[in-house]
C-alpha positions, -999 to +999 in steps of 0.1 A: -673+246+171-647+230+194-670+201+203-677+195+166-640+193+157-633+171+188-660+145+180-650+146+143-614+135+151-616+117+184-634+084+188-641+091+225-664+120+217-657+136+250-657+174+252-624+193+254-611+203+289-609+239+279-625+260+252-613+287+228-601+294+194-566+283+201-577+249+214-598+241+183-566+241+161-550+214+181-578+192+193-568+165+169-533+163+184-547+163+219-571+135+211-544+114+194-523+117+226-551+099+246-556+072+219-519+066+217-516+061+254-545+037+253-528+017+226-496+016+248-516+004+278-532-024+257-498-034+244-483-035+279-512-057+291-506-080+262-469-082+270-477-091+306-500-118+296-475-132+271-448-133+297-470-151+322-472-181+300-439-178+280-430-215+278-443-249+272-431-285+271-443-318+259-431-354+258-435-384+235-427-418+249-406-438+225-401-470+245-407-482+281-378-461+294-371-435+267-388-403+257-384-373+234-388-340+252-397-308+233-398-273+248-406-239+234-399-206+251-407-169+243-379-147+229-374-130+263-364-164+278-335-170+254-320-203+244-310-211+279-346-205+291-358-231+265-331-255+278-343-250+314-379-257+303-368-289+285-348-300+316-379-295+338-401-313+313-376-342+313-379-345+350-417-343+350-419-370+323-395-392+343-417-390+375-450-394+355-436-426+339-428-440+373-390-435+372-367-417+395-337-405+374-329-397+338-300-391+314-301-368+284-289-389+255-290-362+229-303-327+223-310-301+196-320-264+197-334-239+173-338-201+174-368-188+154-368-153+169-372-124+145-372-087+151-392-065+128-398-028+127-433-017+117-449+018+113-450+036+145-469+064+161-465+102+160-471+127+187-477+164+179-479+192+204-483+228+194-492+263+205-511+291+187-502+327+192-525+351+173-521+343+136-490+321+140-484+287+155-455+264+165-457+226+166-433+197+173-439+162+160-421+132+175-422+099+156-417+066+176-412+034+155-427+002+168-405-029+171-421-063+171-403-094+184-418-127+172-408-164+171-397-189+198-366-206+211-370-244+207-351-272+226-355-310+223-339-338+243-338-375+240-338-390+275-333-424+291-351-430+324-339-452+353-353-468+385-333-478+415-314-509+407-311-502+370-276-501+356-266-464+353-290-453+380-264-436+402-249-415+374-283-403+362-299-370+372-325-371+400-359-359+386-371-347+421-339-327+428-342-311+393-377-298+401-369-288+437-390-289+469-423-283+451-418-311+426-452-327+432-470-294+423-448-288+392-455-324+380-493-317+383-492-282+367-464-287+341-440-260+330-454-227+319-425-202+325-388-202+318-379-188+352 
């Protein structure tokens, strides 16, 4: 009878670890514990993947030496993370266009991050003693964070000898020692 109840409530269909009349009453709760943990592991894996590629940047050339830079970053990065991504994207676009330095002429930011609470999970654990039983249920609500932090810059790029070159920001210094690799791969994280 215990195996029948187990497979009726648990998608795994595996037999219970122990047998007996007491176990039959709480197989559903025991099975739900395993499924809830699996859902948590899948959610954690999704979070890790999302954080691995939490930012992106793009550029649109508007003239020979100007460009619009747009950056987007995950909620965990914050507004400053989006600004860092835009700064790196400006440096990348400057180097790709054949320039050495740039000046940020203007900028805008936007916060589209939302926090929503959705139905959660419950965990029940209990014991049977003869004809009576005792159970405790714990409810855990789930919080979902969605949206992005956005940043855009308008930049003017300079080559050596251009007026304003020495007051502009060095693109290679902005990206650091691995600037060539960053220019090839682009910006994918806000760190």
